[in-house]
C-alpha positions in Angstrom: -29.7 -183.7 117.0 -30.2 -187.3 117.0 -30.1 -186.8 121.1 -32.9 -184.6 120.8 -34.7 -186.6 118.3 -33.9 -190.0 121.1 -34.9 -187.6 123.8 -38.5 -187.0 122.5 -39.3 -190.4 121.3 -38.2 -191.8 124.9 -40.5 -189.0 126.8 -43.5 -189.7 124.1 -43.1 -193.6 125.3 -43.1 -192.7 128.7 -46.0 -190.3 128.7 -48.2 -193.5 126.3 -46.8 -196.0 129.0 -48.7 -193.6 131.9 -51.0 -193.0 130.1 -52.4 -196.5 129.3 -52.8 -197.5 132.9 -51.3 -200.8 132.7 -51.7 -202.4 136.0 -48.3 -204.0 135.7 -45.2 -204.2 133.3 -45.1 -206.8 130.7 -43.3 -207.3 127.1 -43.2 -209.6 124.9 -39.5 -210.7 125.5 -41.0 -211.8 128.5 -43.5 -214.2 127.2 -43.1 -217.6 128.1 -44.1 -220.1 125.4 -45.2 -223.3 127.8 -47.5 -226.1 126.6 -50.0 -224.9 128.8 -50.5 -221.7 127.3 -50.5 -222.6 123.6 -49.2 -219.9 122.1 -47.8 -219.4 118.8 -44.4 -218.0 119.0 -44.4 -217.1 115.1 -48.0 -215.5 115.9 -46.8 -213.3 118.4 -44.1 -212.5 116.7 -46.1 -211.0 113.5 -48.2 -209.0 116.4 -45.9 -207.6 117.7 -44.6 -205.5 114.9 -48.5 -203.9 115.6 -49.1 -203.6 111.9 -52.9 -205.0 112.8 -53.7 -201.3 114.4 -52.5 -199.6 111.1 -55.1 -202.2 109.6 -58.0 -201.4 112.1 -58.1 -205.0 113.3 -58.8 -206.0 116.4 -57.4 -208.8 118.6 -59.7 -210.8 121.1 -57.8 -213.2 123.8 -59.6 -215.9 125.3 -58.5 -218.5 127.7 -58.9 -220.3 131.2 -58.0 -218.7 134.1 -54.7 -217.7 134.7 -53.4 -218.6 131.6 -51.6 -215.1 131.2 -54.1 -213.5 129.4 -54.2 -209.9 130.6 -50.0 -210.2 130.9 -50.2 -211.3 126.8 -52.8 -208.2 126.4 -50.4 -205.9 128.4 -47.2 -207.0 126.5 -49.0 -206.4 123.3 -50.3 -203.0 124.8 -46.6 -202.1 125.8 -45.2 -202.8 122.5 -47.5 -201.1 120.6 -46.7 -197.8 123.1 -43.3 -198.2 121.8 -44.5 -198.2 118.0 -45.9 -194.6 119.1 -50.4 -195.8 119.7 -52.2 -194.8 122.1 -53.1 -197.4 124.4 -55.6 -197.6 127.4 -56.1 -200.3 129.5 -58.8 -202.0 130.7 -59.5 -205.4 132.9 -63.2 -206.3 132.0 -62.8 -209.0 134.8 -65.0 -209.4 137.5 -66.8 -206.6 137.6 -68.9 -207.0 140.6 -65.4 -206.3 142.8 -65.9 -202.7 145.1 
C-alpha cells in the first residue's frame, strides 16, 4: 500500500514538473549563495515550504542581468511541484525575440 502511494506521488510530481514547462532543471538545494547574488539563505528556506502559495501571496524577483533570477524562479517552481502545486513557467524577458 505504501509502495502504491509513493508511486502515485512520484507520478503526480513528474506530471506537474512536465506541465510546468521549465526551461531547465533547478532546485533549492542547488542554489549558490554568493555575495554577488545577495540571497538570504533563511528567506529561501522559508519560501521553500511553499506556504506563501497557501496564503495567496506573490513573489517578485528582481535584479541585474545574469544574477540567477530565472534559476531562482525555477527552483521555487520545482519545489512547489514537489509540494503538489501546479506551476506554469513563463519567461517575460526579451519579448521581441522571434
